N, C-alpha and C positions, 0 to 999 in steps of 0.2 A: 756183853762187858761189859762191867757194874763200876762207875764214877764213885768215888770218894763223896760224901751227905746227898746222894738220891736214897729218892724215899720209894717205897715200894706196896704195895697194899696187899691181903690174899683178897678174892673176890666170893673168898670160901665162909672162911670162919673173920671177915677182918682183920684181923694182926697188920700191923706198918708195924716197917723197918724200915730203920736209914744202913747205907753202908759207913762203915767206914776208915775198911782199906781196902783201894779197887781192886777188882777180880776181874778175871775173865769166863768168868761162871755165873749163873743168873739165878736168882734166888727161888726156889718151892716153897709156896707151907698150900698144907692136905694137900701133898699126889701133882700137883701144881705150877707151870709157873707163876710167881706173881707180877702183877702189872706197879708200875713204873709209874707212878707221880708226877706226874706233869705241871710245873706252875701254870696260874691261868693271870690270862691277864689282858681281858678281853674288851676295853675300852670303848670301839665300837660297837659291840653287837650285844652287847651286856656291862655299859660303866656302871649300872645298880651294885651288880656283882661285885664290877669289881670293887668296886666305890669299898662298902660294907663289908669285905674281904679283909682287904691290903695292909697292912701292919704301913703304920706309920709314925719313922722318924725325928725323937728334935734331944735334942738338951733341957734340963730343971735348969734353976738357977744356984745349983752347983759342978755346975758344966757336967754330971752321969746324962749318959747317951737313954731315950723313955722311949718304947718302943707301945702303941696304941692301937687296939681295932675297935673302936669309939663307936661305930653305926647297928655292928654284929649281933644279934639277940641270944644270949646265950641261956636257952631254954633248955629242959634234961631232953630230947630227943634231938639241937641240934644248936649248937655249938660251938663255940672258939675251941680245939681241945692243946696247943700248946702254941708255939710264938718261939722261934730260932733267933737268935746274932750271929753272923757268916761272919770272916771277913774276906775281904777280896784274896786275900792268898791262901783260904780252907785252911787257915795255921788253926784257927779261933773257935769252935762255937760253943753261943751261952745257947739252954734253953728251959724255958719256964711252962709249967703245964696247971692248963685248969679246967677251971668247972664251971657245972649248971648255976648263972644266976652270980657269978664271977666277973667282976671290975680286968678285962683288961689289957693291963700293965704290970711291964716291964723296965726294970729300973737295972744300971750299970756300970761303977763304974771303968769299961774297960779302958780302956786308951787308946786301943788303934781306931781310926779317926776312917777310914779305909772299910765300909758295913756294909754288908745290908740284912733286911732284914724278910722270914717267912710265915708267915702267918697258916694253917691249920686248920680246917672247917673236916669235920663229921661228915655229910652233908657231900657239900664245895668239891673240895681239898685243896690246895693250894695256893698261895697265891703269894706274890711277891715283891715288895716296893720297888 
């Protein structure tokens, strides 16, 4: 069973997919079931990793939502690949992709105040605020 907005990764080729419509099956890639990516938030055992990866939500002077991941390296082999804003009712998602050496900053004027943000590091996985 898959649920809307779950992320899965192929441990063979590295493909990452997001579920848009919930279903009874399980995603398969390269002939094998894909690994479900669980949100990591281990502030007790890995506070440094959590701090470097967790997205921060603020508002700017024009009341736009700003999502940043400020302390993470953005190197060729290790970087935040994308950040998402997801409404608590799961009816809206906004995704921004990033590249090495780029600042991880996402601005949006989404009107929904009940949101969460998640980031995906190509090495360490998914983190949520």
